[in-house]
C-alpha positions as CSV (number, residue, x, y, z in Angstrom):
1,M,2.3,-3.0,-13.9
2,T,3.5,-4.2,-17.2
3,L,0.1,-3.5,-18.3
4,S,1.4,-0.5,-19.5
5,F,4.4,-2.1,-20.8
6,G,3.1,-3.5,-23.5
7,Y,0.6,-0.3,-24.7
8,V,3.2,2.1,-24.4
9,L,3.5,0.8,-28.6
10,N,-0.3,2.2,-29.6
11,P,-2.5,5.0,-28.1
12,G,1.2,6.4,-26.8
13,F,0.5,8.7,-23.2
14,Y,-2.7,8.4,-22.6
15,I,-2.2,5.2,-21.3
16,I,-1.4,6.7,-17.8
17,P,-4.4,7.8,-17.1
18,A,-5.8,4.6,-18.3
19,V,-3.3,1.8,-15.9
20,T,-3.8,4.3,-13.7
21,F,-7.7,4.0,-13.9
22,I,-7.7,-0.2,-14.7
23,F,-5.4,-0.9,-10.9
24,Y,-7.4,1.6,-9.0
25,V,-10.7,-0.3,-10.0
26,L,-8.3,-4.0,-10.2
27,V,-7.2,-3.1,-6.5
28,S,-10.4,-1.8,-5.1
29,L,-12.4,-5.6,-5.8
30,E,-9.4,-7.3,-3.4
31,L,-9.9,-5.3,-1.2
32,I,-13.7,-5.4,-0.9
33,A,-12.6,-9.0,-1.9
34,G,-11.2,-9.8,0.9
35,E,-13.6,-8.2,3.6
36,I,-16.3,-10.2,1.6
37,D,-14.2,-12.6,1.9
38,D,-14.6,-14.3,6.3
39,P,-18.4,-12.6,7.0
40,F,-18.8,-15.5,10.6
41,S,-15.1,-14.3,11.8
42,M,-15.7,-11.7,14.2
43,D,-13.7,-8.8,13.3
44,E,-16.4,-5.2,13.7
45,N,-18.2,-5.2,10.6
46,D,-18.9,-8.7,10.2
47,L,-22.1,-11.4,10.5
48,P,-23.3,-11.3,14.7
49,V,-24.0,-14.9,14.4
50,S,-23.7,-14.8,18.7
51,G,-26.5,-12.5,18.6
52,I,-28.5,-13.8,15.7
53,A,-28.1,-17.7,17.2
54,E,-29.8,-15.8,20.2
55,N,-32.5,-14.9,19.3
56,I,-33.6,-18.0,17.4
57,R,-32.5,-19.8,21.4
58,L,-35.6,-17.2,22.7
59,Q,-37.5,-17.4,19.3
60,I,-37.7,-21.4,19.6
61,A,-38.4,-21.3,23.9
62,A,-40.9,-19.2,22.8
63,I,-42.5,-21.2,21.1
64,I,-42.2,-24.6,23.0
């Protein structure tokens, strides 16, 4: 929020779209980081660890 106050004297009112764009980029990065933070939990878009482990178990049993 203070980014716009720091730039208000130099570029004038052109800073409003710039601050909006910077805010959008930073919030998007925060949301992406939250999605990839814990890939091994049981959420809908996480890695299917139990399925991968079951596939490994079946392949090892087939080899043995």
